[in-house]
C-alpha positions as CSV (number, residue, x, y, z in Angstrom):
1,M,94.8,56.9,86.2
2,S,94.3,60.6,86.3
3,D,94.6,62.8,89.4
4,T,90.8,63.6,89.2
5,S,89.9,59.9,89.1
6,L,92.2,59.2,92.0
7,S,90.6,62.1,94.0
8,S,87.2,60.8,93.2
9,S,88.0,57.2,94.2
10,T,89.8,58.3,97.4
11,A,87.0,60.7,98.3
12,E,84.4,58.0,97.9
13,K,86.3,55.5,100.0
14,L,86.9,58.0,102.8
15,V,83.3,59.2,102.8
16,N,82.1,55.6,103.0
17,R,84.4,54.9,105.9
18,M,83.4,58.1,107.7
19,S,79.7,57.5,107.2
20,T,80.1,54.0,108.7
21,G,82.2,55.4,111.4
22,A,79.8,58.2,112.2
23,S,77.0,55.7,112.9
24,I,79.3,53.3,114.6
25,S,80.7,55.8,117.0
26,D,77.2,57.0,118.0
27,P,77.1,56.7,121.8
28,V,73.5,55.5,121.6
29,S,74.6,52.5,119.5
30,S,75.8,49.3,121.2
31,T,77.5,47.9,118.1
32,S,80.7,50.0,118.3
33,T,83.9,47.9,118.1
34,P,87.6,48.9,118.5
35,K,88.1,48.0,114.8
36,D,85.4,50.4,113.7
37,D,86.8,53.2,115.8
38,K,90.3,52.6,114.3
39,V,88.8,52.8,110.8
40,L,87.2,56.1,111.6
41,K,90.4,57.5,113.2
42,M,92.5,56.5,110.1
43,A,89.9,58.0,107.8
44,T,89.8,61.4,109.6
45,F,93.6,61.3,109.9
46,S,94.0,60.9,106.1
47,L,91.5,63.7,105.5
48,Q,93.7,66.3,107.1
49,K,96.1,66.0,104.1
50,Y,93.7,65.2,101.3
51,L,91.3,68.1,102.0
52,K,94.1,70.6,101.3
53,E,93.8,69.6,97.6
54,H,91.1,71.6,95.8
55,D,90.0,68.7,93.5
56,F,89.7,66.3,96.3
57,A,87.8,68.8,98.4
58,N,85.3,69.2,95.6
59,E,84.8,65.5,95.2
60,F,84.5,65.1,98.9
61,L,81.7,67.7,99.1
62,E,79.8,66.3,96.1
63,R,79.7,62.9,97.8
64,G,78.2,64.3,101.0
65,G,81.4,64.3,103.0
66,L,80.6,67.6,104.8
67,E,77.6,66.1,106.5
68,S,79.6,63.0,107.6
69,L,82.4,65.2,108.9
70,C,80.0,67.4,110.9
71,E,78.5,64.3,112.5
72,I,81.9,63.0,113.5
73,I,82.8,66.3,115.1
74,K,79.6,66.2,117.1
75,K,80.1,62.7,118.3
76,A,83.8,61.9,118.4
77,S,86.4,62.5,121.1
78,G,90.1,62.4,121.6
79,N,92.4,62.1,118.6
80,T,89.6,61.3,116.2
81,L,87.9,64.6,117.1
82,A,91.2,66.4,116.7
83,Y,91.8,64.9,113.3
84,A,88.2,65.7,112.2
85,L,88.6,69.4,113.3
86,N,91.9,69.7,111.5
87,S,90.2,68.2,108.4
88,F,87.5,70.8,108.7
89,T,90.0,73.7,108.9
90,S,91.6,72.3,105.7
91,L,88.3,72.3,104.0
92,M,87.6,75.9,105.1
93,E,90.8,77.0,103.4
94,H,89.0,76.6,100.0
95,N,86.2,79.0,101.0
96,T,83.7,76.8,99.2
97,G,81.1,74.2,100.0
98,W,80.8,74.8,103.7
99,D,78.4,77.8,103.5
100,S,75.4,75.6,104.5
101,L,76.6,75.2,108.1
102,S,73.8,75.3,110.7
103,E,73.7,77.4,113.8
104,D,73.8,74.2,115.8
105,F,77.2,73.3,114.4
106,V,78.6,76.7,115.4
107,V,77.3,76.2,118.9
108,E,78.8,72.7,118.9
109,I,82.2,74.1,118.0
110,A,81.9,76.7,120.8
111,H,81.0,73.9,123.2
112,I,84.1,72.0,122.1
113,V,86.3,75.1,122.7
114,V,84.9,75.6,126.2
115,N,84.9,72.0,127.4
116,E,87.8,70.2,125.6
117,T,91.1,70.6,127.4
118,L,93.4,69.0,124.9
119,V,95.4,71.6,122.9
120,T,95.2,69.4,119.8
121,I,91.4,69.9,119.9
122,G,91.4,73.5,121.2
123,R,93.6,74.8,118.4
124,P,91.6,73.8,115.3
125,A,88.2,74.4,117.1
126,T,89.3,78.0,117.8
127,A,90.6,78.4,114.2
128,I,87.1,77.3,112.9
129,L,85.4,80.0,114.9
130,I,87.9,82.6,113.6
131,K,87.0,81.6,110.1
132,I,83.3,81.7,110.8
133,V,83.4,85.1,112.5
134,T,85.5,86.7,109.8
135,T,83.3,85.5,106.9
136,N,80.8,87.8,105.4
137,P,77.3,86.5,106.4
138,Y,75.5,88.6,103.8
139,P,74.7,87.5,100.3
140,V,76.3,89.1,97.3
141,D,74.0,91.4,95.3
142,P,74.0,89.9,91.8
143,T,73.4,93.4,90.3
144,T,76.3,95.1,91.9
145,A,78.6,92.1,92.9
146,T,79.0,93.7,96.3
147,T,77.9,92.8,99.7
148,T,75.5,94.8,101.9
149,P,77.6,97.3,104.0
150,T,77.7,96.2,107.6
151,P,80.2,96.4,110.5
152,A,80.3,92.6,110.4
153,A,81.3,92.4,106.7
154,T,84.9,91.4,105.9
155,T,86.8,90.4,102.8
156,T,86.5,86.7,103.4
157,T,83.4,85.3,101.6
158,P,82.7,81.7,100.7
159,A,83.0,81.2,97.0
160,E,79.6,79.6,96.8
161,D,77.8,82.3,98.9
162,N,74.3,82.2,97.4
163,T,71.4,84.6,98.0
164,S,69.6,81.8,99.8
165,N,72.2,82.0,102.6
166,T,70.2,84.2,105.0
167,K,70.5,82.2,108.2
168,M,73.3,84.3,109.5
169,T,75.6,81.3,110.2
170,F,78.6,83.5,109.4
171,G,80.0,86.7,110.8
172,Y,79.7,88.0,114.4
173,P,75.9,87.3,114.7
174,A,76.6,83.5,114.4
175,L,79.2,83.7,117.1
176,Q,77.0,85.8,119.3
177,K,74.3,83.1,119.3
178,A,77.0,80.6,120.2
179,I,78.1,82.8,123.1
180,E,74.5,82.9,124.3
181,H,74.5,79.1,124.5
182,E,78.1,78.9,125.9
183,P,78.5,81.9,128.2
184,K,81.9,80.7,129.3
185,L,83.4,81.0,125.8
186,L,84.9,84.5,126.3
187,S,86.3,83.6,129.7
188,T,87.8,80.4,128.3
189,L,89.5,82.4,125.5
190,I,90.9,84.9,128.0
191,Q,92.2,82.2,130.2
192,R,94.0,80.6,127.3
193,L,96.0,83.7,126.7
194,Q,98.3,82.4,129.3
195,S,98.4,78.9,127.8
196,Q,101.9,77.3,127.5
197,D,100.9,76.2,124.0
198,Y,101.9,79.1,121.7
199,A,99.5,78.2,118.8
200,L,96.5,77.9,121.2
201,C,97.4,81.3,122.8
202,L,97.7,82.9,119.4
203,N,94.4,81.5,118.2
204,S,92.6,82.7,121.3
205,L,94.0,86.2,120.8
206,D,93.1,86.2,117.1
207,L,89.5,85.2,117.8
208,Q,89.1,88.1,120.3
209,T,90.6,90.4,117.7
210,A,88.3,89.1,115.0
211,M,85.3,89.7,117.3
212,L,86.3,93.3,118.0
213,R,86.7,93.9,114.3
214,T,83.4,92.4,113.2
215,V,81.1,93.1,116.1
216,T,77.8,94.5,115.0
217,E,76.4,97.8,116.1
218,E,74.0,96.0,118.4
219,H,76.8,94.5,120.5
220,Q,79.7,97.0,119.9
221,N,79.2,98.4,123.5
222,E,78.5,95.1,125.2
223,L,81.5,93.1,123.9
224,P,84.4,95.4,125.0
225,E,82.7,96.0,128.3
226,T,82.4,92.3,128.9
227,L,86.1,91.8,128.0
228,E,86.9,94.6,130.5
229,Q,84.9,92.9,133.2
230,L,86.7,89.6,132.6
231,N,90.0,91.5,133.1
232,T,91.3,90.7,129.6
233,K,93.8,93.6,129.8
234,K,95.7,91.8,132.6
235,Y,96.7,88.9,130.2
236,I,97.2,91.2,127.2
237,V,99.5,93.4,129.2
238,R,101.4,90.4,130.5
239,L,101.9,89.2,126.9
240,M,103.1,92.7,125.9
241,N,105.6,93.0,128.7
242,N,107.0,89.5,128.3
243,H,109.3,90.2,125.3
244,P,106.9,88.8,122.7
245,S,108.3,87.3,119.5
246,D,107.8,89.3,116.2
247,E,104.8,87.2,115.3
248,L,103.1,87.6,118.6
249,K,103.9,91.3,118.7
250,S,102.2,91.6,115.3
251,H,99.1,89.9,116.6
252,L,99.1,92.0,119.7
253,L,99.3,95.2,117.6
254,E,96.3,93.9,115.6
255,Y,94.3,93.4,118.9
256,Q,95.3,96.9,120.1
257,T,94.2,98.4,116.8
258,A,90.9,96.6,116.8
259,L,90.2,97.6,120.4
260,I,90.9,101.3,119.8
261,R,88.9,101.3,116.5
262,N,86.0,99.9,118.5
263,V,86.5,102.8,120.9
264,N,86.3,105.2,118.0
265,Q,83.0,103.6,116.8
266,R,81.5,104.2,120.3
267,R,82.9,107.7,120.2
268,K,80.8,108.4,117.1
269,T,77.7,106.8,118.6
270,P,75.5,109.6,120.1
271,V,74.0,109.5,123.6
272,S,70.3,109.4,123.6
273,L,67.8,109.9,126.4
274,H,65.5,107.4,124.7
275,N,68.1,104.7,125.0
276,V,67.4,102.5,128.0
277,K,71.1,101.7,128.7
278,D,72.2,105.3,128.3
279,M,69.5,106.5,130.7
280,K,70.4,103.8,133.2
281,M,74.1,105.0,133.3
282,L,72.9,108.6,133.7
283,N,70.6,107.7,136.5
284,D,73.4,105.7,138.2
285,I,75.6,108.8,138.1
286,W,72.8,111.0,139.5
287,E,72.1,108.6,142.4
288,A,75.8,108.3,143.3
289,A,76.1,112.1,143.6
290,Q,73.6,112.2,146.5
291,V,72.6,115.8,145.9
292,D,68.9,115.3,145.3
293,G,67.9,117.2,148.4
294,I,70.4,120.1,147.9
295,Q,69.1,123.3,146.4
296,V,71.4,125.0,143.9
297,P,70.4,128.3,142.3
298,G,69.9,128.0,138.6
299,A,70.3,124.2,138.6
300,R,67.4,121.8,138.8
301,K,69.2,118.4,138.3
302,W,71.9,117.8,135.8
303,K,73.6,121.2,136.1
304,K,74.3,120.2,139.7
305,L,76.7,117.5,138.4
306,G,78.5,120.0,136.1
307,F,76.6,119.6,132.9
308,S,76.2,122.7,130.9
309,S,72.5,122.4,130.6
310,E,69.6,120.2,131.8
311,S,70.0,118.2,128.7
312,P,72.9,115.9,129.6
313,Q,73.2,114.2,126.2
314,R,74.6,117.5,124.8
315,E,77.7,117.2,126.9
316,F,78.8,114.1,125.0
317,T,78.7,115.6,121.5
318,R,82.5,115.1,121.0
319,T,83.0,111.9,123.1
320,G,79.8,110.0,122.3
321,K,78.6,106.9,124.1
322,F,82.2,106.1,125.0
323,G,82.5,109.3,127.0
324,L,79.3,108.4,129.0
325,Q,80.7,104.9,129.6
326,R,84.0,106.2,131.0
327,M,82.2,108.8,133.2
328,H,79.9,106.0,134.5
329,T,82.9,103.7,135.2
330,F,84.7,106.5,137.1
331,V,81.6,107.2,139.2
332,M,80.9,103.6,140.0
333,E,84.5,102.8,141.0
334,N,85.0,106.0,143.0
335,K,81.6,106.7,144.6
336,D,82.9,108.4,147.7
337,L,85.4,110.5,145.8
338,F,82.7,111.5,143.3
339,A,80.2,112.5,145.9
340,K,82.8,114.5,147.7
341,M,83.8,116.3,144.5
342,I,80.2,117.2,143.6
343,L,79.5,118.4,147.2
344,E,82.6,120.6,147.3
345,Q,81.8,122.2,143.9
346,I,78.2,122.9,144.8
347,H,79.2,125.0,147.8
348,R,81.6,127.1,145.8
349,P,80.7,130.3,144.0
350,E,79.2,129.5,140.6
351,N,82.1,131.0,138.6
352,K,84.7,129.0,140.6
353,R,83.3,125.5,140.2
354,C,85.2,122.8,138.4
355,L,82.3,121.2,136.6
356,F,82.6,117.4,136.9
357,A,80.7,116.4,133.7
358,R,82.6,118.9,131.6
359,T,85.9,117.8,133.2
360,S,85.2,114.1,132.5
361,C,84.4,114.7,128.9
362,E,87.4,117.0,128.5
363,S,89.7,114.3,130.0
364,T,88.3,111.8,127.6
365,E,88.9,114.1,124.6
366,L,92.5,114.8,125.8
367,L,93.2,111.1,125.8
368,F,91.6,110.8,122.3
369,S,94.1,113.5,121.2
370,Q,97.0,111.9,123.0
371,W,96.6,108.6,121.2
372,D,95.1,109.9,117.9
373,I,92.0,107.7,118.5
374,A,89.7,110.0,116.5
375,T,91.9,110.2,113.4
376,G,92.1,106.6,112.2
377,Y,94.2,104.8,114.8
378,K,96.6,102.1,113.7
379,A,98.9,100.7,116.3
380,A,102.6,101.1,115.6
381,D,104.0,100.2,119.0
382,L,102.7,98.2,121.9
383,E,101.2,100.5,124.5
384,P,100.3,98.6,127.7
385,I,99.1,101.7,129.5
386,L,96.5,102.1,126.7
387,M,94.8,98.9,128.0
388,Y,94.1,100.7,131.3
389,F,92.1,103.6,129.7
390,D,89.7,103.8,132.7
391,R,92.6,104.2,135.2
392,V,94.3,106.7,133.0
393,Q,91.1,108.8,132.7
394,A,90.5,108.6,136.5
395,T,94.0,109.9,137.1
396,T,93.5,112.7,134.5
397,I,90.2,113.8,136.2
398,R,91.9,113.9,139.6
399,L,94.8,116.0,138.1
400,F,92.3,118.4,136.5
401,F,90.5,119.0,139.8
402,R,93.8,119.5,141.6
403,L,95.2,122.0,139.1
404,F,91.9,123.9,139.0
405,Q,92.1,124.3,142.8
406,D,95.8,125.1,143.0
407,M,95.7,127.8,140.4
408,K,92.5,129.2,141.9
409,A,90.9,129.1,138.5
410,T,87.5,130.3,137.4
411,N,85.2,128.9,134.7
412,A,86.9,131.2,132.2
413,D,90.2,129.5,132.9
414,F,88.9,126.1,132.0
415,S,90.9,126.0,128.8
416,K,94.1,127.0,130.6
417,V,93.7,124.2,133.0
418,S,93.1,121.8,130.1
419,A,96.3,123.0,128.5
420,L,98.2,122.3,131.7
421,V,96.7,118.8,131.9
422,R,97.6,118.2,128.2
423,S,101.1,119.3,128.9
424,Q,101.5,117.0,131.8
425,L,100.0,114.0,129.9
426,R,102.4,114.7,127.0
427,A,105.4,114.9,129.3
428,V,104.5,111.7,131.2
429,F,103.9,109.6,128.1
430,R,107.2,110.8,126.7
431,S,109.1,109.9,129.8
432,D,111.2,106.7,129.6
433,E,110.7,106.2,133.3
434,V,107.0,105.5,133.0
435,K,106.7,101.9,132.0
436,D,103.4,100.8,133.7
437,I,100.1,102.1,134.9
438,S,101.2,102.3,138.5
439,E,104.2,104.5,137.7
440,F,101.9,106.6,135.5
441,E,99.5,107.2,138.4
442,R,102.4,108.0,140.8
443,V,103.9,110.6,138.5
444,M,100.6,112.2,137.6
445,D,99.4,112.4,141.2
446,G,102.8,113.4,142.6
447,T,103.9,116.2,140.2
448,P,103.4,119.6,141.9
449,Y,101.5,122.3,140.2
450,Q,104.5,124.6,140.1
451,V,106.5,122.0,138.1
452,I,103.7,121.6,135.6
453,R,103.2,125.4,135.4
454,D,107.0,126.1,134.9
455,R,107.2,123.4,132.2
456,R,104.2,124.9,130.5
457,L,105.8,128.4,130.5
458,K,108.9,127.0,128.9
459,E,107.1,125.2,126.0
460,L,107.3,127.0,122.7
461,E,103.8,128.3,122.1
462,W,103.9,128.0,118.3
463,A,105.6,124.6,118.3
464,D,103.7,123.0,121.1
465,D,100.7,124.7,122.6
466,L,99.4,126.2,119.3
467,L,99.7,122.9,117.4
468,G,97.7,121.2,120.1
469,R,94.7,123.5,120.0
470,E,91.5,122.3,118.4
471,A,91.6,124.9,115.7
472,I,95.0,123.8,114.6
473,R,94.1,120.1,114.8
474,N,91.2,120.8,112.5
475,L,93.5,122.7,110.2
476,R,96.0,119.8,110.2
477,S,93.2,117.3,109.5
478,R,92.0,119.4,106.5
479,L,95.5,119.8,105.1
480,N,96.2,116.1,105.6
481,K,93.2,115.3,103.4
482,Q,94.4,117.8,100.8
483,S,97.9,116.4,100.8
484,Y,96.5,112.9,100.5
485,D,94.5,113.8,97.5
486,F,97.5,115.5,96.0
487,I,99.7,112.5,96.5
488,K,97.0,110.2,95.2
489,K,96.7,112.2,92.0
490,Q,100.5,112.1,91.5
491,R,100.8,108.4,92.2
492,I,98.0,107.6,89.8
493,G,99.6,109.9,87.3
494,C,102.7,107.7,87.4
495,L,100.5,104.7,86.6
496,L,98.9,106.6,83.7
497,Q,102.3,107.5,82.3
498,G,103.6,104.0,82.6
499,A,107.1,102.6,83.2
500,W,109.5,99.8,82.3
501,F,110.0,96.8,84.5
502,P,112.2,93.7,84.0
503,I,110.3,90.5,83.4
504,S,111.0,87.8,86.0
505,Q,112.1,84.4,84.8
506,R,108.8,83.0,86.0
507,A,106.7,85.6,84.2
508,N,108.8,85.2,81.1
509,S,108.2,81.5,80.9
510,V,104.5,81.9,81.3
511,T,104.0,84.7,78.8
512,A,106.7,83.9,76.2
513,S,104.4,81.4,74.5
514,N,101.2,83.2,75.1
515,T,101.9,86.9,74.6
516,T,103.0,88.0,71.1
517,M,102.4,91.0,68.9
518,A,101.6,91.3,65.2
519,T,103.8,94.2,64.3
520,N,107.4,95.0,63.4
521,E,108.9,97.6,65.7
522,L,105.4,98.3,67.1
523,L,104.0,99.7,63.8
524,G,100.9,98.5,62.2
525,A,98.0,96.4,63.6
526,V,98.4,95.1,67.2
527,G,97.0,91.9,68.6
528,T,94.8,92.1,71.7
529,G,95.0,90.2,74.9
530,T,93.4,90.1,78.4
531,V,94.5,89.0,81.8
532,G,92.0,88.1,84.5
533,G,91.7,85.7,87.2
534,G,95.3,84.8,87.0
535,G,95.3,83.8,83.3
536,M,96.5,85.5,80.1
537,T,95.4,85.4,76.5
538,N,96.7,87.1,73.4
539,T,96.4,86.8,69.6
540,G,98.9,87.9,67.0
541,G,102.3,87.1,65.7
542,T,105.8,87.5,67.0
543,V,107.7,90.8,67.3
544,G,109.6,91.7,64.3
545,G,108.8,88.4,62.6
546,H,110.9,86.3,64.9
547,S,110.7,84.9,68.4
548,S,112.9,86.4,71.0
549,V,113.2,86.4,74.8
550,K,111.2,89.2,76.3
551,R,113.3,91.0,78.9
552,W,111.2,94.1,79.5
553,R,107.5,94.8,80.1
554,Y,105.9,98.2,79.9
555,Y,103.0,98.7,82.2
556,K,100.5,101.6,81.8
557,L,97.2,102.3,83.4
558,S,94.3,102.7,81.0
559,P,92.6,106.1,80.7
560,S,89.5,104.6,82.4
561,K,91.6,103.5,85.3
562,K,89.8,100.2,85.3
563,A,92.5,98.1,83.5
564,L,96.3,97.8,83.4
565,Q,97.7,97.5,79.9
566,F,101.1,96.1,79.1
567,G,103.4,94.8,76.4
568,D,106.5,92.6,76.5
569,F,109.6,93.6,74.6
570,S,113.2,92.4,74.0
571,D,114.6,95.9,74.6
572,R,113.3,99.2,75.9
573,I,112.4,100.9,72.7
574,A,111.6,104.3,74.2
575,P,111.6,106.0,77.7
576,I,107.8,106.4,77.6
577,I,105.2,104.6,75.4
578,K,102.3,107.0,74.9
579,D,100.3,104.9,72.4
580,Y,98.0,102.4,74.1
581,D,97.8,100.4,70.9
582,K,101.4,99.2,71.4
583,L,100.3,97.6,74.7
584,P,98.0,94.8,73.6
585,N,97.5,93.0,76.9
586,K,95.1,94.0,79.7
587,I,94.6,93.2,83.3
588,D,91.1,93.9,84.7
589,L,91.8,95.7,88.0
590,S,88.4,94.7,89.4
591,G,89.9,91.2,89.9
592,V,92.7,92.5,92.1
593,V,92.0,91.9,95.8
594,E,95.5,92.2,97.3
595,I,98.8,94.0,96.7
596,R,101.6,92.0,98.3
597,T,105.3,92.6,98.6
598,I,107.4,89.8,97.0
599,R,110.0,88.9,99.6
600,K,112.1,86.9,97.2
601,P,111.7,88.2,93.6
602,S,111.6,85.4,91.1
603,N,114.1,87.1,88.8
604,V,116.8,87.9,91.3
605,G,119.2,85.5,89.7
606,S,118.8,87.1,86.3
607,M,118.7,90.8,87.3
608,S,122.2,91.5,86.1
609,L,121.1,90.7,82.6
610,F,119.0,93.7,82.3
611,P,119.8,97.4,82.0
612,M,118.1,99.7,84.4
613,P,114.7,101.0,83.4
614,P,113.7,104.6,83.8
615,T,111.9,105.6,86.9
616,S,108.5,107.2,86.7
617,P,109.0,110.9,86.2
618,S,107.3,112.9,88.9
619,T,105.7,116.2,89.0
620,L,106.6,116.8,92.6
621,P,109.6,118.8,93.6
622,T,111.0,116.1,95.9
623,N,111.2,113.7,93.0
624,T,113.2,115.8,90.6
625,T,116.3,113.7,91.3
626,T,114.4,110.6,90.4
627,A,113.3,112.1,87.2
628,A,116.9,113.2,86.3
629,T,118.2,109.7,87.1
630,A,115.5,108.3,84.8
631,A,116.4,110.7,82.0
632,T,120.1,109.7,82.3
633,S,119.4,106.0,82.4
634,T,117.4,106.1,79.2
635,A,120.4,107.1,77.2
636,N,121.5,103.5,77.4
637,T,118.3,101.9,76.3
638,T,119.9,99.7,73.7
639,T,122.8,98.5,75.9
640,T,121.8,95.0,76.9
641,N,125.1,94.3,78.7
642,N,124.5,97.0,81.2
643,T,124.1,95.6,84.7
644,M,121.4,96.1,87.3
645,A,123.8,97.7,89.7
646,N,121.4,100.5,90.2
647,Y,118.8,98.1,91.5
648,D,119.0,97.9,95.2
649,T,119.5,94.2,95.4
650,S,120.3,94.3,99.1
651,S,116.8,95.4,99.7
652,G,115.3,93.9,96.5
653,A,112.7,92.0,98.5
654,S,111.1,95.3,99.5
655,L,111.2,96.7,96.0
656,A,109.2,94.0,94.3
657,F,105.5,93.5,94.6
658,A,102.6,91.8,92.8
659,L,98.9,92.2,92.3
660,Y,96.9,89.1,93.3
661,N,93.4,87.9,92.6
662,D,91.0,86.2,95.1
663,S,92.7,82.8,94.2
664,H,96.0,84.2,95.5
665,T,97.4,84.0,91.9
666,P,99.7,86.8,90.8
667,L,98.3,88.9,88.0
668,A,101.3,91.2,87.5
669,E,104.7,91.4,89.1
670,F,106.7,94.7,89.5
671,I,110.4,94.6,90.2
672,C,111.2,98.3,90.9
673,A,114.6,100.0,90.4
674,T,114.4,102.3,93.4
675,S,112.4,102.7,96.6
676,E,110.9,105.8,95.1
677,Q,109.5,103.9,92.1
678,A,108.3,101.1,94.4
679,S,106.3,103.6,96.6
680,E,104.9,105.4,93.5
681,W,103.6,102.3,91.9
682,K,102.6,100.2,94.9
683,D,100.8,103.1,96.6
684,G,99.4,104.2,93.2
685,F,97.6,100.9,92.9
686,S,96.6,100.9,96.6
687,M,95.2,104.5,96.5
688,L,93.5,103.8,93.2
689,M,91.6,100.9,94.9
690,D,91.0,103.1,98.1
691,K,93.2,100.9,100.2
692,G,95.2,103.8,101.6
693,I,99.0,104.1,101.9
694,T,101.2,101.1,102.2
695,S,104.8,102.3,102.0
696,K,106.9,104.2,104.6
697,E,108.2,106.7,101.9
698,T,104.7,107.8,100.9
699,A,103.5,108.0,104.6
700,E,106.5,110.2,105.5
701,Y,105.9,112.3,102.4
702,L,102.3,112.8,103.4
703,H,103.4,113.8,106.9
704,S,105.9,116.3,105.6
705,L,103.5,117.9,103.2
706,T,100.9,118.3,106.0
707,E,103.4,119.7,108.5
708,I,104.8,122.2,105.9
709,G,101.2,123.3,105.1
710,V,100.4,123.8,108.8
711,K,103.6,125.8,109.3
712,V,102.8,128.0,106.3
713,K,99.4,128.7,107.7
714,L,100.7,129.4,111.1
715,L,103.2,131.9,109.7
716,Q,100.3,133.7,108.1
717,I,98.4,133.7,111.4
718,A,101.5,134.9,113.3
719,G,102.0,137.7,110.9
720,D,98.4,138.9,111.3
721,R,98.6,138.4,115.1
722,V,95.5,136.3,115.1
723,E,94.8,134.5,118.4
724,V,94.0,130.9,118.0
725,P,91.4,129.8,120.7
726,H,91.9,126.9,123.1
727,G,89.3,124.1,122.8
728,S,86.0,124.6,121.1
729,L,83.8,127.7,121.0
730,E,81.7,128.3,124.0
731,V,78.0,128.4,123.0
732,P,76.2,131.1,125.0
733,P,72.8,130.3,126.5
734,I,69.7,130.9,124.5
735,P,68.4,134.4,125.1
736,Y,65.3,134.5,127.3
737,G,62.1,134.7,125.4
738,S,63.6,133.7,122.0
739,G,61.4,130.6,121.8
740,A,62.1,126.9,121.3
741,R,63.1,127.3,117.7
742,F,66.1,129.6,118.4
743,Y,69.5,128.0,117.9
744,Y,73.1,128.9,117.2
745,D,74.7,127.8,113.9
746,V,78.3,127.0,115.2
């Protein structure tokens, strides 16, 4: 009996048992018997294993198994429910057939997460919600084969996602509706961060991370604020400080990255006086100031609170809605201090006021700069203090006011005070003694003005102060983009030139019988072949009229940059193959969805059989050594007994990578000779597909190019004695009588 017949038979039997069990286990029914419950339990137990097989899963779905499984999940309890949930997670691994889930089912899973206390139930139920929230709810456009751009869209899409799927049962909207029915879902997930069960803790953390990543614009402010109110940071910081394992640390870094990227989204969301929530926060701030009855010359309302004009939304141009939220939080948590600050400043001469609104926004922007939030944040280290952003900002505002008073500053000195605050922030965050938020607050509040001033005077202006000014930050940002484009062009140039790679034993066994060529010494007509979706085809004869083991493969990006051409050879016939006709096989790069490092290359055992291939020659000065090495190594192209000693076998796992399709099937494997070649080719593919930089070497190279460019520009500025301003340009008031249409083009 074939495997397909066995799957069909087994699936039919299990579906029949489950269907019977689903009706038997109905609490309304009075015909339930222990024997029937046992049958149902055994059926769901077996499903956990069987549903991991693709053929069985297809048969199971065709025979209506999904409906029976959903019914069991709704009605079962105990171990039967745990088995059913695990079976459903196994089914979801195939990304097919379960795209017809109803909103009620998602709500039911949320209900199970909240109300079931058994970890064997909580783990799979939470995993199901993770899969649902990270799945793209929008249909694929058949004309473009792309999904509708949306903050909720992710790379996970059910394979049978049809255009009729418009009920939003996937993505964040589906989970948001479940939260509305089960308001305790978030608090339950947060409480389980301290669970003794490691997997349950990890799933709860991952679900919160997924929600932050996929939250829609409608709820991108509400979700993080709710997490803040539920004191999520307390449990996150506890996990960070409790010597997390490498796996847990990786998941915590993902949460930290998702949280800060959500902050950046809110930073880019403008404040509007027509937005009800924005106006409510502004009115709360106004009422807390208690200055309605105080007359201030030249100020009607908002200027009393330190805004630059009577249009408060303009103050949040650089900090967005996040800046308003942080200001509102400070005011609500420090009402007495805030009212005192405003009252003191109002009674000072106008040119000696430390403007609260301006100070709050400046503090927020200083913290953006400190943590690189506005430039594509990606967590590299756990930063517990970052979780206490509100307390860090409150401390920064207090320091700003204290320094402004101690140095007897005027409005014209605002940028100088900001520079002192920046210096103090930088020094405190660099200190090894500051480990937690309490110590941070103690040091910030306790450092005298003279100490901060003296440190500031000792700092190298060009190496520290100048590089921190906004004009230089803008310069660095521009040079970083130019350097990135330059490296991208160079890396893709390596792909267009092509290179030799040894064929792994696995790849050789797959392609030896399928990939041949109809020429002798690569002259004459050449067969053609394609690779796509994990398969290869080729037509033609054998090389040189005889069959031989192919040891080398030459990869070369097509001129259109849409396909990767290659050919297999017994020996490296030339350092560089310029003729595309000699490379008959093609891989359609549109089918590549992932570039993954191969930890254990499949040809490690046979590496010593191959001579070293030449590295991709580079046009960059830093890679001249690599090019020279490649030129030297090509002199031995016919020496088959040369060893692979030049391959770094001690770190070979990091020098091998592969291109994978959406079925997780490798389309091409690359076993690189050096880390330079690995970074050139891996990042070449990654940058070609707009996935950014993946290797440490390329990232360091990008950083070096940018910093060199900045220093060259600064040398020009220094030679011309040009003064680089602090902060942004001050926009003067509109001249009286100029009319409403007058504006400055900054």
